[in-house]
N, CA, C and O atoms as a GROMACS GRO file, in nm:
protein
  612
    1MET      N    1  -1.122   0.513  -1.258
    1MET     CA    2  -1.008   0.511  -1.144
    1MET      C    3  -0.872   0.604  -1.218
    1MET      O    4  -0.843   0.573  -1.333
    2SER      N    5  -0.796   0.712  -1.151
    2SER     CA    6  -0.730   0.719  -1.239
    2SER      C    7  -0.584   0.737  -1.149
    2SER      O    8  -0.621   0.746  -1.032
    3ILE      N    9  -0.468   0.743  -1.154
    3ILE     CA   10  -0.339   0.745  -1.066
    3ILE      C   11  -0.246   0.806  -1.087
    3ILE      O   12  -0.154   0.766  -1.157
    4ASN      N   13  -0.250   0.923  -1.027
    4ASN     CA   14  -0.136   1.016  -1.041
    4ASN      C   15  -0.022   1.006  -1.028
    4ASN      O   16   0.000   0.972  -0.912
    5THR      N   17   0.078   1.017  -1.089
    5THR     CA   18   0.242   0.973  -1.053
    5THR      C   19   0.257   1.090  -1.026
    5THR      O   20   0.184   1.160  -1.096
    6MET      N   21   0.361   1.183  -0.907
    6MET     CA   22   0.470   1.264  -0.946
    6MET      C   23   0.609   1.232  -0.832
    6MET      O   24   0.637   1.173  -0.728
    7PRO      N   25   0.660   1.305  -0.924
    7PRO     CA   26   0.788   1.263  -0.859
    7PRO      C   27   0.826   1.344  -0.706
    7PRO      O   28   0.778   1.449  -0.662
    8LEU      N   29   0.948   1.237  -0.636
    8LEU     CA   30   0.925   1.291  -0.462
    8LEU      C   31   1.086   1.331  -0.396
    8LEU      O   32   1.177   1.255  -0.362
    9GLY      N   33   1.080   1.422  -0.395
    9GLY     CA   34   1.237   1.456  -0.355
    9GLY      C   35   1.295   1.655  -0.399
    9GLY      O   36   1.229   1.759  -0.396
   10GLY      N   37   1.404   1.635  -0.426
   10GLY     CA   38   1.416   1.811  -0.480
   10GLY      C   39   1.498   1.873  -0.395
   10GLY      O   40   1.583   1.854  -0.308
   11PRO      N   41   1.437   1.956  -0.456
   11PRO     CA   42   1.496   2.125  -0.353
   11PRO      C   43   1.403   2.130  -0.229
   11PRO      O   44   1.449   2.183  -0.127
   12SER      N   45   1.244   2.067  -0.226
   12SER     CA   46   1.198   2.083  -0.073
   12SER      C   47   1.253   2.035   0.007
   12SER      O   48   1.274   2.083   0.118
   13MET      N   49   1.310   1.867  -0.058
   13MET     CA   50   1.377   1.814   0.049
   13MET      C   51   1.518   1.830   0.092
   13MET      O   52   1.548   1.757   0.186
   14ALA      N   53   1.608   1.905   0.049
   14ALA     CA   54   1.698   1.976   0.099
   14ALA      C   55   1.720   2.017   0.242
   14ALA      O   56   1.651   2.105   0.293
   15GLY      N   57   1.855   1.931   0.332
   15GLY     CA   58   1.882   1.912   0.469
   15GLY      C   59   1.823   1.796   0.502
   15GLY      O   60   1.899   1.718   0.559
   16LEU      N   61   1.675   1.744   0.479
   16LEU     CA   62   1.613   1.638   0.535
   16LEU      C   63   1.680   1.522   0.478
   16LEU      O   64   1.697   1.488   0.360
   17THR      N   65   1.743   1.427   0.672
   17THR     CA   66   1.818   1.365   0.665
   17THR      C   67   1.721   1.205   0.695
   17THR      O   68   1.662   1.204   0.587
   18LEU      N   69   1.690   1.129   0.738
   18LEU     CA   70   1.599   1.030   0.809
   18LEU      C   71   1.742   0.911   0.843
   18LEU      O   72   1.858   0.919   0.801
   19ARG      N   73   1.699   0.839   0.905
   19ARG     CA   74   1.777   0.706   0.960
   19ARG      C   75   1.736   0.623   0.856
   19ARG      O   76   1.628   0.632   0.796
   20PRO      N   77   1.864   0.510   0.828
   20PRO     CA   78   1.878   0.375   0.787
   20PRO      C   79   1.739   0.299   0.823
   20PRO      O   80   1.709   0.279   0.940
   21ASN      N   81   1.663   0.263   0.728
   21ASN     CA   82   1.560   0.188   0.787
   21ASN      C   83   1.465   0.161   0.877
   21ASN      O   84   1.416   0.063   0.932
   22ALA      N   85   1.448   0.354   0.873
   22ALA     CA   86   1.365   0.384   0.959
   22ALA      C   87   1.252   0.420   0.874
   22ALA      O   88   1.171   0.455   0.960
   23VAL      N   89   1.203   0.432   0.779
   23VAL     CA   90   1.109   0.474   0.722
   23VAL      C   91   1.175   0.487   0.551
   23VAL      O   92   1.274   0.555   0.527
   24ALA      N   93   1.121   0.431   0.473
   24ALA     CA   94   1.083   0.451   0.302
   24ALA      C   95   1.086   0.591   0.299
   24ALA      O   96   1.025   0.685   0.352
   25VAL      N   97   1.214   0.566   0.189
   25VAL     CA   98   1.246   0.709   0.095
   25VAL      C   99   1.158   0.739   0.004
   25VAL      O  100   1.219   0.798  -0.086
   26PRO      N  101   1.010   0.725  -0.030
   26PRO     CA  102   0.929   0.750  -0.174
   26PRO      C  103   1.001   0.811  -0.326
   26PRO      O  104   1.071   0.907  -0.358
   27ALA      N  105   0.969   0.751  -0.361
   27ALA     CA  106   1.064   0.815  -0.518
   27ALA      C  107   0.958   0.875  -0.609
   27ALA      O  108   0.961   0.986  -0.662
   28LEU      N  109   0.849   0.771  -0.617
   28LEU     CA  110   0.682   0.816  -0.671
   28LEU      C  111   0.581   0.776  -0.603
   28LEU      O  112   0.572   0.662  -0.558
   29ALA      N  113   0.491   0.870  -0.588
   29ALA     CA  114   0.344   0.834  -0.505
   29ALA      C  115   0.229   0.876  -0.598
   29ALA      O  116   0.211   0.987  -0.648
   30SER      N  117   0.155   0.764  -0.612
   30SER     CA  118   0.062   0.803  -0.697
   30SER      C  119  -0.033   0.794  -0.565
   30SER      O  120  -0.031   0.718  -0.468
   31HIS      N  121  -0.144   0.941  -0.613
   31HIS     CA  122  -0.302   0.952  -0.594
   31HIS      C  123  -0.398   0.845  -0.581
   31HIS      O  124  -0.479   0.876  -0.669
   32VAL      N  125  -0.434   0.759  -0.537
   32VAL     CA  126  -0.558   0.685  -0.606
   32VAL      C  127  -0.695   0.758  -0.626
   32VAL      O  128  -0.774   0.781  -0.534
   33ARG      N  129  -0.714   0.792  -0.763
   33ARG     CA  130  -0.875   0.878  -0.776
   33ARG      C  131  -0.959   0.805  -0.862
   33ARG      O  132  -0.926   0.744  -0.964
   34PRO      N  133  -1.112   0.821  -0.792
   34PRO     CA  134  -1.084   0.828  -0.684
   34PRO      C  135  -1.070   0.698  -0.566
   34PRO      O  136  -1.055   0.581  -0.601
   35ALA      N  137  -1.076   0.726  -0.469
   35ALA     CA  138  -0.990   0.592  -0.370
   35ALA      C  139  -1.078   0.485  -0.336
   35ALA      O  140  -1.181   0.507  -0.272
   36LEU      N  141  -1.043   0.366  -0.376
   36LEU     CA  142  -1.055   0.250  -0.360
   36LEU      C  143  -1.121   0.192  -0.262
   36LEU      O  144  -1.042   0.103  -0.229
   37VAL      N  145  -1.220   0.183  -0.187
   37VAL     CA  146  -1.274   0.178  -0.121
   37VAL      C  147  -1.357  -0.008  -0.101
   37VAL      O  148  -1.458  -0.051  -0.156
   38LEU      N  149  -1.272  -0.074  -0.010
   38LEU     CA  150  -1.279  -0.204   0.022
   38LEU      C  151  -1.434  -0.264   0.114
   38LEU      O  152  -1.426  -0.256   0.236
   39ALA      N  153  -1.506  -0.296   0.081
   39ALA     CA  154  -1.629  -0.362   0.184
   39ALA      C  155  -1.515  -0.447   0.323
   39ALA      O  156  -1.394  -0.474   0.323
   40GLU      N  157  -1.619  -0.466   0.422
   40GLU     CA  158  -1.574  -0.532   0.504
   40GLU      C  159  -1.508  -0.658   0.455
   40GLU      O  160  -1.409  -0.691   0.521
   41HIS      N  161  -1.545  -0.747   0.341
   41HIS     CA  162  -1.561  -0.880   0.337
   41HIS      C  163  -1.428  -0.821   0.276
   41HIS      O  164  -1.336  -0.803   0.356
   42ASP      N  165  -1.407  -0.788   0.137
   42ASP     CA  166  -1.278  -0.770   0.067
   42ASP      C  167  -1.141  -0.707   0.148
   42ASP      O  168  -1.036  -0.747   0.099
   43ALA      N  169  -1.126  -0.602   0.278
   43ALA     CA  170  -1.024  -0.587   0.372
   43ALA      C  171  -1.033  -0.697   0.452
   43ALA      O  172  -0.918  -0.718   0.490
   44ARG      N  173  -1.110  -0.785   0.500
   44ARG     CA  174  -1.064  -0.892   0.558
   44ARG      C  175  -0.977  -1.004   0.503
   44ARG      O  176  -0.886  -1.055   0.568
   45ARG      N  177  -1.022  -1.052   0.334
   45ARG     CA  178  -0.925  -1.102   0.279
   45ARG      C  179  -0.834  -1.065   0.265
   45ARG      O  180  -0.734  -1.125   0.305
   46LEU      N  181  -0.827  -0.925   0.191
   46LEU     CA  182  -0.663  -0.855   0.223
   46LEU      C  183  -0.605  -0.880   0.309
   46LEU      O  184  -0.537  -0.983   0.310
   47LEU      N  185  -0.612  -0.796   0.411
   47LEU     CA  186  -0.570  -0.836   0.540
   47LEU      C  187  -0.537  -0.989   0.556
   47LEU      O  188  -0.421  -0.972   0.594
   48ASP      N  189  -0.545  -1.063   0.555
   48ASP     CA  190  -0.548  -1.212   0.572
   48ASP      C  191  -0.459  -1.254   0.479
   48ASP      O  192  -0.365  -1.328   0.506
   49ALA      N  193  -0.486  -1.204   0.356
   49ALA     CA  194  -0.375  -1.307   0.264
   49ALA      C  195  -0.234  -1.223   0.270
   49ALA      O  196  -0.126  -1.283   0.267
   50ALA      N  197  -0.243  -1.037   0.281
   50ALA     CA  198  -0.118  -1.011   0.368
   50ALA      C  199  -0.071  -1.081   0.436
   50ALA      O  200   0.033  -1.141   0.408
   51ARG      N  201  -0.137  -1.093   0.548
   51ARG     CA  202  -0.015  -1.192   0.702
   51ARG      C  203   0.005  -1.320   0.614
   51ARG      O  204   0.116  -1.347   0.569
   52ASN      N  205  -0.121  -1.410   0.587
   52ASN     CA  206  -0.035  -1.526   0.522
   52ASN      C  207   0.111  -1.473   0.438
   52ASN      O  208   0.223  -1.500   0.480
   53SER      N  209   0.087  -1.403   0.327
   53SER     CA  210   0.250  -1.335   0.264
   53SER      C  211   0.369  -1.266   0.316
   53SER      O  212   0.462  -1.226   0.246
   54GLU      N  213   0.361  -1.254   0.442
   54GLU     CA  214   0.460  -1.210   0.554
   54GLU      C  215   0.616  -1.196   0.506
   54GLU      O  216   0.696  -1.280   0.466
   55VAL      N  217   0.623  -1.076   0.526
   55VAL     CA  218   0.813  -1.105   0.453
   55VAL      C  219   0.874  -1.220   0.594
   55VAL      O  220   0.961  -1.301   0.562
   56SER      N  221   0.828  -1.218   0.736
   56SER     CA  222   0.880  -1.333   0.807
   56SER      C  223   0.818  -1.403   0.797
   56SER      O  224   0.807  -1.458   0.906
   57ARG      N  225   0.747  -1.455   0.714
   57ARG     CA  226   0.705  -1.581   0.716
   57ARG      C  227   0.798  -1.671   0.526
   57ARG      O  228   0.757  -1.777   0.479
   58GLY      N  229   0.849  -1.635   0.497
   58GLY     CA  230   0.933  -1.612   0.390
   58GLY      C  231   0.805  -1.568   0.278
   58GLY      O  232   0.775  -1.648   0.189
   59GLY      N  233   0.750  -1.468   0.287
   59GLY     CA  234   0.678  -1.396   0.156
   59GLY      C  235   0.724  -1.246   0.100
   59GLY      O  236   0.845  -1.225   0.096
   60ARG      N  237   0.644  -1.154   0.061
   60ARG     CA  238   0.657  -0.995  -0.033
   60ARG      C  239   0.592  -0.959   0.070
   60ARG      O  240   0.619  -0.840   0.058
   61PHE      N  241   0.513  -0.963   0.184
   61PHE     CA  242   0.422  -0.831   0.231
   61PHE      C  243   0.471  -0.804   0.330
   61PHE      O  244   0.545  -0.894   0.371
   62SER      N  245   0.464  -0.687   0.413
   62SER     CA  246   0.453  -0.620   0.586
   62SER      C  247   0.326  -0.567   0.548
   62SER      O  248   0.300  -0.518   0.438
   63CYS      N  249   0.223  -0.584   0.674
   63CYS     CA  250   0.132  -0.527   0.679
   63CYS      C  251   0.114  -0.457   0.773
   63CYS      O  252   0.199  -0.468   0.862
   64SER      N  253   0.029  -0.382   0.791
   64SER     CA  254   0.040  -0.236   0.944
   64SER      C  255  -0.105  -0.223   0.911
   64SER      O  256  -0.158  -0.277   0.814
   65PRO      N  257  -0.176  -0.131   1.018
   65PRO     CA  258  -0.339  -0.070   1.010
   65PRO      C  259  -0.303   0.046   0.922
   65PRO      O  260  -0.392   0.130   0.911
   66ALA      N  261  -0.196   0.066   0.859
   66ALA     CA  262  -0.177   0.178   0.803
   66ALA      C  263  -0.150   0.150   0.624
   66ALA      O  264  -0.140   0.244   0.545
   67GLY      N  265  -0.142   0.001   0.583
   67GLY     CA  266  -0.086  -0.012   0.479
   67GLY      C  267  -0.037  -0.138   0.439
   67GLY      O  268  -0.005  -0.201   0.540
   68VAL      N  269  -0.011  -0.218   0.308
   68VAL     CA  270   0.086  -0.302   0.342
   68VAL      C  271   0.237  -0.257   0.251
   68VAL      O  272   0.219  -0.181   0.156
   69GLN      N  273   0.341  -0.290   0.272
   69GLN     CA  274   0.468  -0.220   0.214
   69GLN      C  275   0.483  -0.380   0.129
   69GLN      O  276   0.429  -0.478   0.181
   70VAL      N  277   0.539  -0.391   0.031
   70VAL     CA  278   0.554  -0.467  -0.083
   70VAL      C  279   0.739  -0.452  -0.088
   70VAL      O  280   0.813  -0.354  -0.102
   71TRP      N  281   0.768  -0.606  -0.066
   71TRP     CA  282   0.967  -0.647  -0.089
   71TRP      C  283   0.968  -0.714  -0.161
   71TRP      O  284   0.860  -0.768  -0.181
   72ASP      N  285   1.084  -0.758  -0.248
   72ASP     CA  286   1.109  -0.793  -0.298
   72ASP      C  287   1.128  -0.964  -0.280
   72ASP      O  288   1.128  -1.043  -0.375
   73GLY      N  289   1.143  -0.995  -0.154
   73GLY     CA  290   1.148  -1.112  -0.086
   73GLY      C  291   1.144  -1.118   0.028
   73GLY      O  292   1.125  -1.006   0.076
   74PRO      N  293   1.157  -1.242   0.147
   74PRO     CA  294   1.128  -1.245   0.290
   74PRO      C  295   1.292  -1.192   0.323
   74PRO      O  296   1.398  -1.210   0.263
   75TRP      N  297   1.258  -1.122   0.440
   75TRP     CA  298   1.393  -1.055   0.578
   75TRP      C  299   1.471  -1.187   0.635
   75TRP      O  300   1.444  -1.296   0.687
   76ASP      N  301   1.572  -1.117   0.598
   76ASP     CA  302   1.681  -1.262   0.678
   76ASP      C  303   1.644  -1.282   0.796
   76ASP      O  304   1.709  -1.362   0.862
   77SER      N  305   1.551  -1.229   0.844
   77SER     CA  306   1.502  -1.282   1.005
   77SER      C  307   1.374  -1.164   1.011
   77SER      O  308   1.345  -1.070   0.938
   78PRO      N  309   1.328  -1.208   1.110
   78PRO     CA  310   1.194  -1.156   1.180
   78PRO      C  311   1.165  -1.022   1.207
   78PRO      O  312   1.060  -0.958   1.203
   79ASP      N  313   1.290  -0.993   1.238
   79ASP     CA  314   1.316  -0.824   1.269
   79ASP      C  315   1.366  -0.717   1.203
   79ASP      O  316   1.344  -0.599   1.229
   80LEU      N  317   1.454  -0.773   1.093
   80LEU     CA  318   1.558  -0.698   1.016
   80LEU      C  319   1.504  -0.761   0.859
   80LEU      O  320   1.457  -0.871   0.827
   81PRO      N  321   1.527  -0.664   0.797
   81PRO     CA  322   1.475  -0.669   0.682
   81PRO      C  323   1.663  -0.763   0.575
   81PRO      O  324   1.662  -0.837   0.477
   82GLY      N  325   1.742  -0.728   0.628
   82GLY     CA  326   1.866  -0.814   0.546
   82GLY      C  327   1.929  -0.739   0.407
   82GLY      O  328   2.013  -0.650   0.393
   83SER      N  329   1.853  -0.813   0.319
   83SER     CA  330   1.947  -0.796   0.165
   83SER      C  331   1.773  -0.766   0.129
   83SER      O  332   1.767  -0.662   0.063
   84ALA      N  333   1.707  -0.794   0.140
   84ALA     CA  334   1.521  -0.747   0.107
   84ALA      C  335   1.552  -0.640   0.084
   84ALA      O  336   1.648  -0.591   0.144
   85LEU      N  337   1.478  -0.567  -0.015
   85LEU     CA  338   1.471  -0.468  -0.082
   85LEU      C  339   1.345  -0.402  -0.073
   85LEU      O  340   1.260  -0.468  -0.132
   86HIS      N  341   1.297  -0.293  -0.019
   86HIS     CA  342   1.170  -0.221   0.023
   86HIS      C  343   1.142  -0.150  -0.140
   86HIS      O  344   1.213  -0.061  -0.187
   87LEU      N  345   1.018  -0.215  -0.216
   87LEU     CA  346   1.005  -0.164  -0.351
   87LEU      C  347   0.883  -0.052  -0.349
   87LEU      O  348   0.874   0.036  -0.434
   88GLY      N  349   0.798  -0.066  -0.248
   88GLY     CA  350   0.694   0.057  -0.223
   88GLY      C  351   0.595  -0.024  -0.123
   88GLY      O  352   0.607  -0.135  -0.071
   89SER      N  353   0.480   0.087  -0.114
   89SER     CA  354   0.391   0.013  -0.030
   89SER      C  355   0.232   0.073  -0.083
   89SER      O  356   0.217   0.155  -0.174
   90VAL      N  357   0.124   0.012  -0.005
   90VAL     CA  358  -0.036   0.077  -0.106
   90VAL      C  359  -0.094   0.152   0.064
   90VAL      O  360  -0.142   0.098   0.163
   91ASP      N  361  -0.076   0.228   0.047
   91ASP     CA  362  -0.128   0.343   0.211
   91ASP      C  363  -0.279   0.355   0.184
   91ASP      O  364  -0.333   0.405   0.085
   92TRP      N  365  -0.346   0.288   0.312
   92TRP     CA  366  -0.468   0.337   0.341
   92TRP      C  367  -0.562   0.325   0.445
   92TRP      O  368  -0.523   0.250   0.534
   93SER      N  369  -0.648   0.364   0.460
   93SER     CA  370  -0.729   0.416   0.617
   93SER      C  371  -0.801   0.340   0.655
   93SER      O  372  -0.907   0.344   0.593
   94TYR      N  373  -0.797   0.262   0.739
   94TYR     CA  374  -0.891   0.164   0.818
   94TYR      C  375  -0.999   0.221   0.906
   94TYR      O  376  -0.983   0.304   0.994
   95ASP      N  377  -1.138   0.149   0.859
   95ASP     CA  378  -1.271   0.204   0.935
   95ASP      C  379  -1.271   0.305   0.884
   95ASP      O  380  -1.232   0.401   0.952
   96THR      N  381  -1.314   0.329   0.744
   96THR     CA  382  -1.333   0.466   0.649
   96THR      C  383  -1.396   0.390   0.519
   96THR      O  384  -1.340   0.302   0.453
   97PRO      N  385  -1.448   0.413   0.511
   97PRO     CA  386  -1.578   0.526   0.543
   97PRO      C  387  -1.692   0.460   0.703
   97PRO      O  388  -1.755   0.517   0.792
   98VAL      N  389  -1.671   0.350   0.674
   98VAL     CA  390  -1.738   0.291   0.840
   98VAL      C  391  -1.648   0.204   0.866
   98VAL      O  392  -1.549   0.194   0.794
   99LYS      N  393  -1.676   0.100   1.014
   99LYS     CA  394  -1.613   0.012   1.010
   99LYS      C  395  -1.538  -0.081   0.991
   99LYS      O  396  -1.576  -0.149   1.086
  100HIS      N  397  -1.470  -0.133   0.951
  100HIS     CA  398  -1.405  -0.247   0.895
  100HIS      C  399  -1.381  -0.273   0.712
  100HIS      O  400  -1.351  -0.367   0.638
  101TYR      N  401  -1.415  -0.126   0.700
  101TYR     CA  402  -1.383  -0.076   0.583
  101TYR      C  403  -1.246  -0.014   0.558
  101TYR      O  404  -1.187   0.060   0.637
  102VAL      N  405  -1.192  -0.064   0.409
  102VAL     CA  406  -1.070  -0.043   0.376
  102VAL      C  407  -1.041   0.105   0.244
  102VAL      O  408  -1.040   0.079   0.124
  103THR      N  409  -1.023   0.226   0.288
  103THR     CA  410  -1.017   0.304   0.155
  103THR      C  411  -0.854   0.268   0.124
  103THR      O  412  -0.772   0.242   0.211
  104ILE      N  413  -0.835   0.270   0.022
  104ILE     CA  414  -0.695   0.280  -0.086
  104ILE      C  415  -0.702   0.396  -0.126
  104ILE      O  416  -0.801   0.430  -0.190
  105TYR      N  417  -0.581   0.501  -0.095
  105TYR     CA  418  -0.588   0.656  -0.147
  105TYR      C  419  -0.463   0.648  -0.231
  105TYR      O  420  -0.458   0.709  -0.338
  106ARG      N  421  -0.327   0.548  -0.168
  106ARG     CA  422  -0.218   0.631  -0.214
  106ARG      C  423  -0.102   0.478  -0.288
  106ARG      O  424  -0.108   0.374  -0.223
  107ALA      N  425  -0.042   0.478  -0.369
  107ALA     CA  426   0.057   0.378  -0.421
  107ALA      C  427   0.207   0.493  -0.389
  107ALA      O  428   0.239   0.612  -0.400
  108MET      N  429   0.250   0.391  -0.354
  108MET     CA  430   0.419   0.482  -0.345
  108MET      C  431   0.554   0.377  -0.403
  108MET      O  432   0.544   0.260  -0.439
  109VAL      N  433   0.646   0.441  -0.399
  109VAL     CA  434   0.755   0.343  -0.500
  109VAL      C  435   0.934   0.434  -0.438
  109VAL      O  436   0.999   0.538  -0.434
  110THR      N  437   0.930   0.276  -0.398
  110THR     CA  438   1.131   0.394  -0.318
  110THR      C  439   1.172   0.388  -0.446
  110THR      O  440   1.107   0.358  -0.547
  111ALA      N  441   1.314   0.425  -0.430
  111ALA     CA  442   1.403   0.425  -0.498
  111ALA      C  443   1.461   0.290  -0.545
  111ALA      O  444   1.522   0.276  -0.651
  112ALA      N  445   1.437   0.200  -0.462
  112ALA     CA  446   1.517   0.072  -0.504
  112ALA      C  447   1.392   0.025  -0.549
  112ALA      O  448   1.418  -0.044  -0.647
  113GLY      N  449   1.249   0.024  -0.527
  113GLY     CA  450   1.149   0.047  -0.679
  113GLY      C  451   1.163   0.052  -0.836
  113GLY      O  452   1.142  -0.016  -0.937
  114VAL      N  453   1.208   0.166  -0.796
  114VAL     CA  454   1.242   0.262  -0.940
  114VAL      C  455   1.336   0.179  -0.946
  114VAL      O  456   1.289   0.070  -0.979
  115GLU      N  457   1.470   0.173  -0.927
  115GLU     CA  458   1.575   0.097  -0.986
  115GLU      C  459   1.565  -0.031  -1.056
  115GLU      O  460   1.636  -0.078  -1.145
  116ASN      N  461   1.435  -0.089  -0.982
  116ASN     CA  462   1.424  -0.219  -1.014
  116ASN      C  463   1.289  -0.252  -1.133
  116ASN      O  464   1.230  -0.360  -1.133
  117GLY      N  465   1.262  -0.160  -1.211
  117GLY     CA  466   1.134  -0.120  -1.259
  117GLY      C  467   1.015  -0.139  -1.185
  117GLY      O  468   0.936  -0.203  -1.256
  118VAL      N  469   0.975  -0.117  -1.092
  118VAL     CA  470   0.853  -0.074  -1.038
  118VAL      C  471   0.818   0.038  -1.006
  118VAL      O  472   0.868   0.122  -0.932
  119SER      N  473   0.673   0.034  -1.105
  119SER     CA  474   0.576   0.121  -1.131
  119SER      C  475   0.436   0.144  -0.966
  119SER      O  476   0.411   0.056  -0.883
  120THR      N  477   0.371   0.296  -0.973
  120THR     CA  478   0.288   0.248  -0.842
  120THR      C  479   0.125   0.140  -0.884
  120THR      O  480   0.038   0.092  -0.812
  121GLU      N  481   0.150   0.138  -1.036
  121GLU     CA  482   0.042   0.068  -1.060
  121GLU      C  483   0.051  -0.066  -1.017
  121GLU      O  484  -0.034  -0.141  -0.968
  122THR      N  485   0.211  -0.087  -1.053
  122THR     CA  486   0.222  -0.226  -1.034
  122THR      C  487   0.193  -0.291  -0.856
  122THR      O  488   0.129  -0.381  -0.801
  123ILE      N  489   0.306  -0.152  -0.811
  123ILE     CA  490   0.242  -0.196  -0.680
  123ILE      C  491   0.122  -0.203  -0.624
  123ILE      O  492   0.068  -0.294  -0.561
  124LEU      N  493   0.091  -0.116  -0.650
  124LEU     CA  494  -0.041  -0.145  -0.633
  124LEU      C  495  -0.159  -0.292  -0.687
  124LEU      O  496  -0.247  -0.348  -0.621
  125LYS      N  497  -0.109  -0.317  -0.833
  125LYS     CA  498  -0.159  -0.453  -0.857
  125LYS      C  499  -0.095  -0.565  -0.809
  125LYS      O  500  -0.132  -0.667  -0.866
  126ALA      N  501  -0.013  -0.582  -0.725
  126ALA     CA  502   0.078  -0.681  -0.638
  126ALA      C  503  -0.019  -0.701  -0.523
  126ALA      O  504  -0.039  -0.819  -0.493
  127VAL      N  505  -0.085  -0.604  -0.451
  127VAL     CA  506  -0.144  -0.579  -0.379
  127VAL      C  507  -0.306  -0.620  -0.377
  127VAL      O  508  -0.373  -0.675  -0.290
  128LEU      N  509  -0.334  -0.576  -0.492
  128LEU     CA  510  -0.464  -0.616  -0.499
  128LEU      C  511  -0.472  -0.778  -0.515
  128LEU      O  512  -0.544  -0.862  -0.462
  129ASP      N  513  -0.353  -0.787  -0.624
  129ASP     CA  514  -0.365  -0.925  -0.676
  129ASP      C  515  -0.373  -1.066  -0.548
  129ASP      O  516  -0.375  -1.184  -0.579
  130LEU      N  517  -0.375  -1.020  -0.426
  130LEU     CA  518  -0.346  -1.088  -0.298
  130LEU      C  519  -0.492  -1.168  -0.290
  130LEU      O  520  -0.512  -1.284  -0.252
  131THR      N  521  -0.572  -1.085  -0.329
  131THR     CA  522  -0.708  -1.141  -0.341
  131THR      C  523  -0.769  -1.140  -0.460
  131THR      O  524  -0.864  -1.218  -0.457
  132GLY      N  525  -0.761  -1.106  -0.530
  132GLY     CA  526  -0.855  -1.115  -0.725
  132GLY      C  527  -0.879  -1.022  -0.746
  132GLY      O  528  -0.901  -0.999  -0.864
  133ILE      N  529  -0.889  -0.915  -0.653
  133ILE     CA  530  -0.946  -0.783  -0.689
  133ILE      C  531  -0.869  -0.730  -0.818
  133ILE      O  532  -0.746  -0.722  -0.823
  134PRO      N  533  -0.929  -0.707  -0.892
  134PRO     CA  534  -0.905  -0.592  -1.028
  134PRO      C  535  -0.838  -0.499  -1.006
  134PRO      O  536  -0.874  -0.416  -0.922
  135LEU      N  537  -0.713  -0.485  -1.079
  135LEU     CA  538  -0.716  -0.308  -1.086
  135LEU      C  539  -0.798  -0.246  -1.184
  135LEU      O  540  -0.815  -0.125  -1.174
  136ASP      N  541  -0.824  -0.277  -1.228
  136ASP     CA  542  -0.895  -0.208  -1.395
  136ASP      C  543  -1.012  -0.107  -1.374
  136ASP      O  544  -1.085  -0.174  -1.447
  137GLY      N  545  -1.073  -0.030  -1.346
  137GLY     CA  546  -1.218   0.024  -1.307
  137GLY      C  547  -1.351  -0.045  -1.320
  137GLY      O  548  -1.462   0.005  -1.339
  138ALA      N  549  -1.330  -0.124  -1.310
  138ALA     CA  550  -1.458  -0.188  -1.283
  138ALA      C  551  -1.479  -0.208  -1.128
  138ALA      O  552  -1.578  -0.265  -1.084
  139ARG      N  553  -1.386  -0.161  -1.056
  139ARG     CA  554  -1.383  -0.215  -0.908
  139ARG      C  555  -1.424  -0.068  -0.845
  139ARG      O  556  -1.460  -0.041  -0.730
  140VAL      N  557  -1.412  -0.002  -0.931
  140VAL     CA  558  -1.462   0.196  -0.869
  140VAL      C  559  -1.628   0.139  -0.904
  140VAL      O  560  -1.696   0.157  -0.803
  141THR      N  561  -1.676   0.103  -0.971
  141THR     CA  562  -1.879   0.120  -0.992
  141THR      C  563  -1.875   0.068  -0.874
  141THR      O  564  -1.921   0.165  -0.812
  142MET      N  565  -1.847  -0.047  -0.757
  142MET     CA  566  -1.864  -0.100  -0.652
  142MET      C  567  -1.967   0.005  -0.596
  142MET      O  568  -1.937   0.125  -0.598
  143ALA      N  569  -2.091  -0.040  -0.544
  143ALA     CA  570  -2.228   0.013  -0.439
  143ALA      C  571  -2.150   0.143  -0.383
  143ALA      O  572  -2.028   0.131  -0.377
  144ILE      N  573  -2.205   0.267  -0.340
  144ILE     CA  574  -2.192   0.341  -0.263
  144ILE      C  575  -2.226   0.284  -0.102
  144ILE      O  576  -2.324   0.231  -0.048
  145PRO      N  577  -2.035   0.341  -0.041
  145PRO     CA  578  -2.036   0.236   0.053
  145PRO      C  579  -2.132   0.326   0.206
  145PRO      O  580  -2.147   0.447   0.227
  146PRO      N  581  -2.187   0.189   0.298
  146PRO     CA  582  -2.268   0.262   0.374
  146PRO      C  583  -2.233   0.433   0.498
  146PRO      O  584  -2.141   0.430   0.580
  147PRO      N  585  -2.313   0.543   0.484
  147PRO     CA  586  -2.242   0.641   0.554
  147PRO      C  587  -2.191   0.608   0.671
  147PRO      O  588  -2.184   0.499   0.728
  148ARG      N  589  -2.153   0.723   0.703
  148ARG     CA  590  -2.052   0.725   0.874
  148ARG      C  591  -2.145   0.697   0.933
  148ARG      O  592  -2.258   0.709   0.885
  149ASP      N  593  -2.122   0.652   1.060
  149ASP     CA  594  -2.216   0.636   1.169
  149ASP      C  595  -2.186   0.740   1.259
  149ASP      O  596  -2.083   0.763   1.322
  150PRO      N  597  -2.353   0.834   1.250
  150PRO     CA  598  -2.341   1.050   1.307
  150PRO      C  599  -2.268   0.994   1.458
  150PRO      O  600  -2.170   1.052   1.502
  151PHE      N  601  -2.326   0.879   1.529
  151PHE     CA  602  -2.284   0.898   1.654
  151PHE      C  603  -2.135   0.792   1.671
  151PHE      O  604  -2.116   0.714   1.764
  152ARG      N  605  -2.070   0.807   1.589
  152ARG     CA  606  -1.938   0.711   1.593
  152ARG      C  607  -1.847   0.858   1.633
  152ARG      O  608  -1.878   0.954   1.562
  153ARG      N  609  -1.763   0.880   1.717
  153ARG     CA  610  -1.649   1.010   1.707
  153ARG      C  611  -1.568   0.969   1.645
  153ARG      O  612  -1.470   1.038   1.618
   0.00000   0.00000   0.00000
């Protein structure tokens, strides 16, 4: 497995303004190659562990169908991060390549994450550590996932 890091921003982002707290402003992103495919059992364990460590429950993670955000600590209230810093996220495709599987394809670090010494590798490791899945190449050698159902849209 390789993690290819690339800085984001610069001249191509000139003139782009984002609403505060609306979306994360990426500072670094890494494409995970080959993508990590988690079987249904591992995907459910990861989702359950992330939900049990939600920022609204005193944890560091915020889970969604698109991935997991990593924060430096819990939010001040259930709906607002307050003083908590968004360090980065791990992005995935759910139900890919088949139902209930998760394909992790990218790790991202925000500017706050870079300022706090976080890398795309440590963000990915923090999320995988929720269930004890190793970051090393051993995970990449997992069996080939079942083929996509040709009758599924």
